[in-house]
C-alpha angles and dihedrals in degrees: 000000000000132000120241116201126186128169132213134181108215094176137001112288094020131097124184119203110204111201127189128179127018129339106203143132091295099046105029092087090065090053089045094051091049093049091047088053093048093044090054092058108096091204094066122069101156119059123180119194110202108208096170091112095042110110098186137017126180133192094278089058093048088051092053090054091050091052093048090051092049092049092051093042091054091064096037098266129120135224117204136178136231116205137145099165108115096214094053093041086056091057090054089052097044091050090041088233087140085076092053102038131035109246118197131186095226142021091245090056091050092050095044100045121042098173109051112111 
């Protein structure tokens, strides 16, 4: 399966990356490239990665999310995740990434609250 990535800007300073498909060793470089581009935009300090249409994510995909969060954090920004899929949420809990990245149950929550972890 492939990975489909689209980006929206619901308000100034915020970018939302909508992902659909699988984030794995073959597709995670695409997500990494997009996140690096967005993180390099000084006009964006809040990035939301919407994983609600992602069916599978492996360790390379999780690593990309960590890198994206680190890149934004280095310049005072924040990366957060939207995910309501139980299997993927379980990965965030097992790997303790919920302590590193804010994970929200909906896009509205992610856009409305930039501090919940």
